[in-house]
C-alpha positions in Angstrom: -31.9 57.5 -80.4 -28.2 58.0 -79.6 -27.2 57.5 -76.0 -26.2 60.7 -74.1 -22.5 61.6 -74.4 -21.8 59.9 -77.7 -19.9 62.2 -80.0 -20.4 62.7 -83.8 -17.8 64.5 -85.9 -15.6 65.2 -82.9 -18.2 67.3 -81.1 -20.3 66.2 -78.0 -23.9 65.6 -78.7 -26.7 67.2 -76.9 -28.3 64.3 -75.1 -31.7 66.0 -75.5 -31.5 66.0 -79.3 -32.3 62.6 -81.0 -30.1 61.2 -83.8 -32.5 61.2 -86.8 -30.1 59.6 -89.3 -31.4 56.5 -91.0 -29.6 53.1 -90.8 -28.5 53.4 -94.4 -26.9 56.8 -93.7 -25.1 55.4 -90.6 -23.8 52.4 -92.6 -22.6 54.8 -95.4 -20.7 56.9 -92.9 -19.1 53.8 -91.4 -18.0 52.6 -94.8 -16.4 55.9 -95.6 -14.5 55.9 -92.3 -13.3 52.4 -93.0 -12.0 53.6 -96.4 -10.2 56.5 -94.7 -8.6 54.1 -92.2 -7.5 51.7 -95.0 -5.9 54.7 -96.9 -4.0 55.7 -93.7 -2.8 52.2 -93.3 -1.4 52.2 -96.9 0.3 55.5 -96.2 1.9 54.2 -93.0 3.0 51.0 -94.9 4.8 53.2 -97.5 6.8 55.2 -95.0 9.9 52.9 -95.0 10.0 53.0 -98.8 9.6 56.8 -98.7 12.6 57.0 -96.3 14.7 54.9 -98.7 13.7 57.2 -101.6 14.6 60.3 -99.5 18.0 58.8 -98.6 18.7 57.9 -102.3 17.5 61.4 -103.3 19.8 63.1 -100.8 22.8 61.0 -102.1 21.9 62.0 -105.7 21.7 65.7 -104.8 25.0 65.5 -103.0 26.6 63.9 -106.1 25.1 66.6 -108.4 26.4 69.4 -106.1 29.9 67.9 -106.2 29.7 67.7 -109.9 28.6 71.3 -110.2 31.5 72.3 -107.9 34.0 70.4 -110.1 32.5 72.1 -113.2 33.0 75.5 -111.7 36.6 74.5 -110.7 37.2 73.4 -114.3 36.0 76.6 -115.9 38.8 77.9 -118.1 39.7 81.5 -118.6 37.6 81.9 -121.7 34.5 80.9 -119.7 35.4 83.3 -116.9 35.9 86.1 -119.4 32.6 85.3 -121.0 30.8 85.6 -117.7 32.6 88.8 -116.9 31.8 90.1 -120.4 28.1 89.5 -119.9 28.0 91.3 -116.6 29.9 94.3 -118.0 27.6 94.5 -121.0 24.5 94.5 -118.8 26.0 97.2 -116.5 27.0 99.4 -119.5 23.6 99.0 -121.1 21.8 100.0 -117.9 23.5 103.4 -118.0 23.5 103.9 -121.8 21.0 106.0 -123.8 18.1 104.0 -125.3 15.9 104.5 -128.4 12.6 105.5 -126.8 10.4 103.5 -129.2 12.1 100.1 -129.3 14.1 100.0 -126.0 17.4 99.2 -127.7 20.5 101.4 -127.6 20.5 104.5 -129.7 23.6 105.5 -131.7 25.4 107.2 -128.8 24.5 104.4 -126.4 25.6 101.8 -128.8 29.0 103.4 -129.4 29.7 103.9 -125.7 28.7 100.4 -124.8 30.8 98.9 -127.6 33.8 101.1 -126.5 33.4 99.9 -122.9 33.4 96.2 -124.0 36.4 96.7 -126.2 38.3 98.2 -123.3 37.5 95.1 -121.3 38.7 92.8 -124.2 41.9 94.8 -124.4 42.6 94.3 -120.7 42.0 90.6 -121.0 44.4 90.4 -124.0 47.2 92.4 -122.4 49.3 89.2 -121.8 49.0 88.0 -125.4 51.3 89.0 -128.2 48.7 88.1 -130.9 46.4 90.6 -132.4 42.9 89.7 -131.1 39.6 89.8 -132.8 37.3 91.9 -130.7 34.2 90.7 -132.4 31.9 91.0 -135.4 29.7 93.9 -136.3 26.5 93.5 -138.3 24.2 96.2 -139.7 20.8 95.2 -141.2 17.6 96.8 -142.4 14.2 95.6 -143.6 13.8 95.0 -147.3 11.1 97.2 -149.0 10.4 99.0 -145.7 8.9 102.0 -147.5 6.5 99.7 -149.3 5.4 98.2 -146.0 4.8 101.7 -144.7 2.9 102.9 -147.7 0.8 99.7 -148.1 -0.1 99.0 -144.5 0.5 102.3 -142.7 2.9 103.7 -140.2 1.6 101.7 -137.2 2.1 98.4 -139.1 5.6 99.6 -140.1 6.5 100.2 -136.5 5.2 96.8 -135.6 7.4 95.3 -138.3 10.4 97.0 -136.7 9.4 95.8 -133.3 9.1 92.2 -134.6 12.7 92.6 -136.0 14.0 93.8 -132.7 12.2 90.9 -130.9 13.8 88.4 -133.3 17.2 89.9 -132.8 16.9 89.6 -129.1 15.8 85.9 -129.5 18.8 84.9 -131.6 21.6 86.9 -129.9 23.4 86.2 -126.6 23.2 88.3 -123.4 26.7 89.6 -124.2 25.7 90.8 -127.7 24.9 94.5 -128.1 21.9 95.7 -130.2 21.4 99.3 -131.3 19.2 101.3 -133.6 21.2 103.1 -136.2 18.4 105.1 -137.6 15.2 104.5 -139.5 14.8 100.8 -140.2 18.6 100.1 -139.7 19.8 98.2 -136.7 23.3 97.3 -135.7 24.6 94.4 -133.6 28.1 93.9 -132.0 29.0 90.2 -131.3 32.0 90.2 -128.9 34.6 87.5 -129.4 33.1 86.4 -132.7 34.4 86.6 -136.3 32.4 87.8 -139.3 32.5 84.2 -140.6 31.1 82.8 -137.5 28.2 85.2 -137.4 27.6 84.7 -141.2 27.3 81.0 -140.6 24.9 81.6 -137.7 22.4 83.1 -140.1 23.0 80.6 -142.9 20.0 78.2 -143.2 20.7 74.7 -144.4 22.8 74.5 -147.5 21.9 78.0 -148.6 25.0 79.8 -149.9 23.6 83.1 -148.5 23.0 84.0 -144.8 19.4 85.2 -144.4 17.2 86.6 -141.7 13.4 86.3 -141.8 10.8 87.6 -139.5 7.0 86.8 -139.5 5.1 89.8 -138.3 1.4 89.9 -137.5 0.6 93.6 -137.0 -2.5 94.2 -134.9 -3.2 97.3 -137.0 -3.9 95.3 -140.2 -5.7 92.3 -138.8 -9.3 92.4 -140.0 -8.4 94.4 -143.1 -7.8 91.4 -145.3 -4.3 90.8 -144.1 -3.0 88.5 -141.4 0.8 88.8 -141.5 3.8 90.4 -143.2 6.7 88.3 -144.1 9.8 90.4 -143.6 13.2 89.8 -145.1 16.3 91.8 -144.3 19.6 92.7 -146.0 22.8 93.1 -144.0 26.5 93.4 -143.9 29.0 91.9 -141.4 32.6 92.8 -140.7 35.2 91.5 -138.2 36.6 94.0 -135.8 40.2 93.5 -134.6 42.0 95.3 -131.8 42.7 98.9 -132.9 40.0 99.0 -135.6 37.9 102.1 -135.6 34.2 101.5 -134.9 32.8 104.1 -137.3 35.1 102.8 -140.1 33.8 99.2 -139.4 30.2 100.4 -139.6 30.9 102.1 -143.0 32.4 98.8 -144.3 29.5 96.8 -143.0 27.1 99.3 -144.6 28.8 98.9 -147.9 28.2 95.1 -147.7 24.6 95.9 -146.8 24.2 98.1 -150.0 25.8 95.3 -152.0 23.3 92.9 -150.6 20.5 95.2 -151.7 21.9 95.7 -155.2 22.3 91.9 -155.7 18.7 90.9 -154.9 18.2 91.6 -151.2 17.3 89.0 -148.6 20.9 88.2 -147.8 23.7 89.1 -145.4 27.1 89.5 -146.9 30.6 89.7 -145.3 32.3 93.0 -146.0 35.3 93.0 -148.3 38.0 95.0 -146.5 40.9 94.3 -148.9 
């Protein structure tokens, strides 16, 4: 029986209630307490080492912050323009009209956003005497889209278009502008890029043609003997210089798209503007 006033677990014991624990249980509790005490001693012993690590960590953080500060100071005008461009694109797209189905810009929204971006590029180029490339414009559409629609149904066709939009978002920059031009056609404006640069971007390995492939797994066809649709696209790219008309550039890119269709599809061609 425990003597009156002895505590267990931090609480005073009632002297009238006997301690019924066995000797083995008491020994087990003592052993557990000894382990806890040993662990606490190890933690206390590690405190000086932890302090050294903290001091070293603070010194490293300080060096990193200084490095980041220098990097910001070393930003050239092109980098600053790129940051400004991204912010302007985001602001313009917030106000622009969207395609309700795929949440990209519609024709009017695309034209207005590209116009706003080109005005910014003109302002940034005011001190230059050279004619500047505003960017590259690409128009693409899904190959054999009508067959996808007829074979798998309208819901699957919409899912194929959504897969294309998702892939476009994945491979483009925040400053690039995506719009739906109608039906299965989409248009992208790449500021401060040439047609050759964008063509190379979509050129896999040593393939002489730029290509763009999308794997789509429409929920509407799963369980009906189909698991995915492999989508290819055809497209045309054109460079846009200062003063070029947007609608004319789109027509030129569209001609290159038609040429890609007529020469086998599954390719993206640069428009011939000669």
